[in-house]
C-alpha positions as CSV (number, residue, x, y, z in Angstrom):
1,M,-17.4,-48.7,-142.9
2,P,-15.4,-45.9,-141.2
3,E,-11.7,-46.1,-141.5
4,G,-9.0,-45.4,-138.9
5,D,-8.8,-41.7,-139.7
6,S,-12.5,-41.1,-139.2
7,I,-12.5,-43.0,-135.9
8,W,-9.5,-40.9,-134.8
9,R,-11.4,-37.7,-135.6
10,A,-14.5,-38.9,-133.8
11,A,-12.5,-39.8,-130.7
12,A,-10.9,-36.3,-130.7
13,E,-14.3,-34.6,-130.9
14,L,-15.8,-36.8,-128.2
15,H,-12.7,-36.3,-125.9
16,K,-13.0,-32.5,-126.3
17,A,-16.6,-32.6,-125.4
18,L,-16.5,-35.2,-122.6
19,A,-13.1,-35.4,-121.0
20,G,-13.2,-34.2,-117.4
21,Q,-16.9,-33.8,-117.5
22,T,-19.3,-35.5,-115.0
23,L,-22.3,-37.2,-116.5
24,V,-25.7,-35.6,-115.5
25,S,-27.5,-38.6,-117.0
26,S,-27.0,-41.6,-119.2
27,D,-29.5,-43.5,-121.4
28,F,-28.5,-46.8,-123.0
29,R,-31.1,-47.8,-125.5
30,V,-30.0,-51.4,-125.8
31,P,-31.7,-54.2,-123.8
32,R,-28.6,-55.4,-121.9
33,F,-27.8,-52.0,-120.5
34,A,-31.2,-50.3,-120.5
35,T,-31.2,-49.9,-116.7
36,L,-27.6,-48.9,-116.3
37,N,-27.2,-45.4,-114.7
38,L,-23.9,-43.7,-114.9
39,A,-25.0,-40.3,-113.6
40,G,-22.3,-38.9,-111.4
41,W,-19.5,-40.7,-113.2
42,T,-16.7,-38.7,-114.8
43,V,-15.3,-39.2,-118.3
44,S,-11.5,-39.4,-118.0
45,E,-10.8,-39.8,-121.7
46,V,-12.0,-41.0,-125.1
47,V,-9.5,-43.0,-127.2
48,P,-9.6,-44.8,-130.5
49,R,-8.2,-48.3,-131.0
50,G,-8.3,-49.2,-134.7
51,K,-11.9,-48.9,-135.6
52,H,-13.1,-49.1,-132.0
53,L,-14.0,-46.2,-129.6
54,L,-13.3,-46.5,-125.9
55,M,-14.9,-44.0,-123.5
56,R,-13.3,-44.4,-120.1
57,L,-15.1,-43.3,-117.0
58,L,-14.4,-43.1,-113.2
59,E,-16.9,-43.6,-110.4
60,P,-17.9,-40.6,-108.2
61,T,-15.4,-39.7,-105.5
62,E,-18.0,-39.1,-102.8
63,A,-19.4,-42.0,-100.8
64,S,-22.4,-42.7,-102.9
65,P,-23.8,-45.8,-104.5
66,V,-21.9,-46.9,-107.6
67,A,-23.4,-47.1,-111.0
68,T,-26.6,-49.1,-110.9
69,G,-27.9,-51.5,-113.5
70,P,-28.6,-55.2,-114.2
71,A,-26.4,-57.2,-111.9
72,G,-23.5,-58.8,-113.7
73,D,-23.7,-56.9,-117.0
74,A,-20.3,-55.2,-116.3
75,G,-18.9,-57.8,-114.0
76,S,-18.0,-56.4,-110.6
77,A,-17.6,-52.9,-111.9
78,Y,-21.0,-51.8,-110.7
79,A,-23.7,-53.0,-108.3
80,S,-27.4,-53.6,-108.8
81,P,-29.8,-51.3,-107.0
82,A,-30.4,-53.9,-104.3
83,E,-26.7,-54.3,-103.8
84,A,-26.0,-50.6,-103.8
85,G,-28.7,-50.0,-101.2
86,S,-27.8,-52.9,-98.8
87,A,-24.8,-51.3,-97.2
88,A,-25.3,-50.6,-93.5
89,A,-22.1,-48.6,-93.0
90,S,-22.3,-45.1,-91.4
91,P,-21.5,-42.1,-93.7
92,A,-18.2,-41.8,-92.0
93,E,-17.4,-45.4,-92.5
94,A,-18.6,-45.3,-96.1
95,G,-16.4,-42.2,-96.7
96,W,-13.3,-44.0,-95.3
97,E,-14.0,-47.1,-97.5
98,A,-14.4,-44.9,-100.6
99,A,-11.1,-43.2,-99.9
100,A,-9.3,-46.4,-99.1
101,R,-9.8,-48.1,-102.4
102,P,-9.0,-46.9,-106.0
103,R,-11.9,-45.4,-108.0
104,R,-13.6,-48.1,-110.1
105,A,-13.5,-47.6,-113.9
106,L,-15.8,-48.5,-116.7
107,T,-15.4,-48.3,-120.4
108,I,-18.2,-47.6,-122.9
109,H,-17.0,-49.6,-125.9
110,S,-18.5,-48.9,-129.3
111,H,-17.9,-49.8,-133.0
112,L,-19.7,-47.8,-135.7
113,K,-19.8,-50.7,-138.3
114,M,-21.4,-49.4,-141.5
115,E,-24.0,-46.9,-140.3
116,G,-23.0,-45.7,-136.9
117,S,-21.9,-42.3,-135.7
118,W,-21.4,-40.2,-132.5
119,Q,-22.6,-36.6,-132.6
120,V,-22.1,-33.8,-130.1
121,Y,-24.9,-31.2,-129.4
122,A,-25.4,-28.2,-127.1
123,P,-27.5,-29.2,-124.1
124,G,-31.0,-29.7,-125.3
125,G,-30.0,-29.3,-129.0
126,R,-32.1,-30.8,-131.7
127,W,-30.7,-34.0,-133.1
128,R,-29.8,-34.3,-136.8
129,K,-30.7,-38.0,-136.9
130,P,-34.0,-39.8,-136.1
131,G,-34.5,-40.4,-132.4
132,H,-35.3,-44.1,-132.9
133,T,-31.8,-44.7,-134.2
134,A,-30.2,-43.4,-131.0
135,R,-28.5,-46.2,-129.0
136,C,-26.7,-44.1,-126.3
137,V,-27.3,-40.6,-124.9
138,L,-24.8,-39.1,-122.5
139,R,-25.5,-35.7,-121.0
140,T,-23.2,-33.3,-119.1
141,A,-23.6,-29.7,-118.0
142,T,-22.1,-28.6,-121.3
143,A,-23.0,-31.1,-124.0
144,D,-25.3,-33.9,-125.1
145,V,-23.5,-36.7,-126.8
146,V,-25.6,-39.2,-128.8
147,G,-24.5,-42.5,-130.5
148,F,-26.7,-43.4,-133.5
149,S,-27.0,-46.8,-135.1
150,L,-24.0,-48.2,-133.3
151,G,-22.9,-51.6,-134.5
152,I,-21.5,-52.5,-131.1
153,L,-22.3,-50.9,-127.8
154,E,-21.4,-52.3,-124.4
155,V,-20.1,-51.3,-121.0
156,I,-17.2,-53.2,-119.5
157,P,-14.8,-52.8,-116.6
158,T,-11.8,-50.8,-118.0
159,P,-9.3,-53.5,-116.9
160,D,-11.1,-55.9,-119.2
161,E,-10.7,-53.8,-122.4
162,S,-8.3,-56.4,-123.8
163,R,-11.3,-58.7,-124.1
164,V,-12.8,-56.5,-126.9
165,V,-9.7,-55.0,-128.5
166,G,-6.8,-57.3,-127.5
167,H,-7.1,-59.3,-130.7
168,L,-6.2,-56.2,-132.8
169,G,-2.9,-55.9,-134.5
170,P,-0.6,-52.8,-134.2
171,D,-2.7,-49.6,-134.7
172,L,-1.4,-47.4,-137.6
173,L,-2.6,-44.3,-135.8
174,G,-1.8,-45.4,-132.3
175,P,1.1,-44.2,-130.1
176,G,2.4,-47.8,-130.0
177,W,2.6,-48.4,-133.7
178,D,4.9,-51.3,-134.4
179,A,5.7,-51.7,-138.1
180,E,7.9,-54.8,-137.6
181,E,5.1,-56.6,-135.7
182,A,2.6,-55.7,-138.4
183,V,4.9,-57.0,-141.1
184,R,5.5,-60.2,-139.1
185,R,1.7,-60.8,-138.8
186,L,1.2,-60.2,-142.5
187,R,4.0,-62.6,-143.5
188,A,2.6,-65.3,-141.3
189,A,0.0,-66.0,-144.0
190,P,2.0,-65.5,-147.3
191,D,-0.6,-67.0,-149.6
192,T,-3.4,-64.7,-148.4
193,P,-4.3,-61.9,-150.9
194,I,-2.7,-58.7,-149.7
195,G,-6.0,-56.9,-150.1
196,V,-7.6,-59.4,-147.7
197,A,-4.7,-59.3,-145.3
198,L,-4.8,-55.5,-145.0
199,L,-8.4,-55.5,-144.0
200,D,-7.8,-58.2,-141.3
201,Q,-7.7,-56.0,-138.2
202,R,-5.8,-58.8,-136.4
203,N,-2.8,-58.0,-138.6
204,L,-2.9,-54.3,-138.3
205,A,-5.7,-51.9,-137.2
206,G,-7.1,-48.9,-139.0
207,I,-7.1,-49.8,-142.7
208,G,-10.5,-49.9,-144.5
209,N,-11.5,-50.5,-148.1
210,I,-10.5,-47.0,-149.4
211,Y,-7.0,-47.2,-148.0
212,R,-6.4,-50.8,-149.0
213,C,-7.2,-49.9,-152.6
214,E,-5.0,-46.8,-152.5
215,A,-2.1,-48.5,-150.7
216,C,-2.1,-51.4,-153.2
217,F,-2.1,-49.0,-156.1
218,L,0.8,-47.0,-154.7
219,A,2.7,-50.2,-154.2
220,G,2.0,-51.4,-157.7
221,V,0.4,-54.6,-156.4
222,H,-2.9,-56.1,-157.4
223,P,-5.1,-56.5,-154.3
224,A,-5.6,-60.2,-155.1
225,S,-1.9,-60.8,-155.2
226,P,-0.6,-62.9,-152.3
227,V,1.3,-61.2,-149.5
228,S,4.4,-63.0,-150.6
229,A,4.3,-61.0,-153.9
230,V,4.7,-57.6,-152.2
231,K,8.4,-56.7,-152.5
232,D,8.5,-54.2,-149.6
233,L,5.7,-54.7,-147.0
234,A,7.3,-52.2,-144.6
235,A,7.3,-49.4,-147.3
236,M,3.7,-50.2,-148.2
237,L,2.6,-49.8,-144.6
238,T,4.6,-46.6,-144.2
239,E,2.8,-45.2,-147.2
240,A,-0.6,-46.3,-145.8
241,K,0.2,-44.7,-142.5
242,G,1.1,-41.5,-144.2
243,L,-2.2,-41.4,-146.0
244,L,-4.1,-42.0,-142.8
245,E,-2.2,-39.3,-140.9
246,A,-2.6,-36.8,-143.7
247,N,-6.4,-37.1,-143.3
248,L,-6.7,-36.5,-139.6
249,G,-7.6,-32.9,-140.0
250,P,-10.9,-31.4,-141.2
251,G,-11.9,-31.4,-144.8
252,R,-12.5,-34.0,-147.5
253,R,-10.5,-37.2,-147.4
254,M,-8.0,-37.5,-150.2
255,T,-5.0,-39.7,-151.0
256,R,-3.2,-37.7,-153.6
257,G,-1.9,-34.2,-153.6
258,T,0.8,-32.0,-152.1
259,A,-0.2,-32.6,-148.5
260,F,1.4,-36.0,-148.1
261,P,5.0,-36.0,-147.0
262,G,6.7,-39.2,-148.0
263,V,3.8,-40.2,-150.2
264,R,4.1,-40.2,-154.0
265,G,1.4,-37.8,-155.4
266,I,0.5,-35.1,-157.8
267,P,-1.0,-31.7,-157.0
268,R,-4.6,-32.7,-157.3
269,S,-7.3,-33.8,-154.9
270,G,-9.2,-37.0,-154.7
271,F,-8.2,-40.7,-155.0
272,W,-5.9,-42.6,-157.2
273,V,-8.2,-45.5,-158.0
274,Y,-11.0,-45.8,-155.4
275,G,-14.4,-45.1,-156.9
276,R,-12.9,-44.3,-160.3
277,E,-14.1,-47.2,-162.4
278,H,-13.8,-46.6,-166.1
279,Q,-11.8,-43.4,-165.5
280,P,-8.2,-43.2,-166.8
281,C,-5.4,-44.2,-164.5
282,L,-3.6,-41.1,-163.4
283,R,-0.3,-42.7,-164.2
284,C,-0.7,-44.7,-167.4
285,G,-4.2,-43.7,-168.7
286,T,-5.6,-47.2,-168.7
287,P,-9.3,-47.3,-167.5
288,I,-9.6,-48.2,-163.8
289,R,-11.4,-51.5,-163.2
290,R,-13.6,-52.6,-160.3
291,G,-13.9,-56.1,-158.8
292,L,-14.7,-58.0,-155.7
293,L,-12.3,-59.5,-153.2
294,G,-12.7,-61.1,-149.8
295,P,-11.7,-64.1,-147.7
296,A,-11.9,-67.6,-149.2
297,S,-15.3,-68.1,-147.6
298,G,-16.8,-65.6,-150.0
299,L,-18.9,-64.2,-147.1
300,E,-17.3,-60.8,-146.9
301,D,-16.5,-59.8,-150.4
302,R,-15.7,-56.1,-150.8
303,T,-15.3,-53.9,-153.8
304,I,-11.8,-53.2,-155.1
305,Y,-10.5,-50.7,-157.6
306,F,-7.3,-51.2,-159.5
307,C,-5.3,-50.3,-162.7
308,P,-4.9,-53.5,-164.8
309,K,-1.6,-52.2,-166.2
310,C,0.0,-50.6,-163.1
311,Q,-1.2,-53.5,-161.0
312,P,-1.2,-56.7,-163.1
313,G,-3.2,-59.5,-161.7
314,P,-1.7,-62.5,-160.0
């Protein structure tokens, strides 16, 4: 599953391709929004929120029917074809009404889950993924943007974004990062394994399996140890934030090397423990081990990597 840094990079690429552009056409290949037409709407921005992507759009400024689609799918944000065509106002009246009210806004909300991706192509460019996996196609005069195998795809009124991302904790890569609040949320469940708590996006948003393994190693804590066993949660989150920020640029993801200000490392690339089962620990030489860890339900176990000497078990 993509981590916060990869979602941040995807948002930056999409924002560069779409921000300020008017959609020539839209094609939503999911049943609920199959008839939704956002042609004429302008993309104002694309922003990441944890592992979620939010594409924000504004309705056309001219007096023309708003986005059409199945009535009710996006609340009052757009009208059905019948509703859009039922207005009897004159062009002058319609123009005055359009100018008198603020432009309506919609958000295309997506989550990549395990297999999803957004890709940007030149207009008419050949796709690098099979067409049957496309879930959303947005076309402007300068680019074709395609979402493949998206785990979540929906269109909602922008004022309702809190319905889909309001549950998230402080975003490690967001402008409103609040370390104190993230620590408070983690400490609220002191018996939860720290490796489980870090993946719970309600505590803090942006950490995935790679960064939880690396952050636990750098803190000298076994992922299965309870939150209460972590001596300095704030320092642990600062280190995790530094790792994410160091990977916002192009190139291969790494968590050790000279490019991480404030993060302990050595001048080599790669990971400390993630994906290194049976290889020697880079600090003590003990073979790295692999295990499973997840919520008490056992329904979401994920692979963990750790050094049994540097990170003794609980």
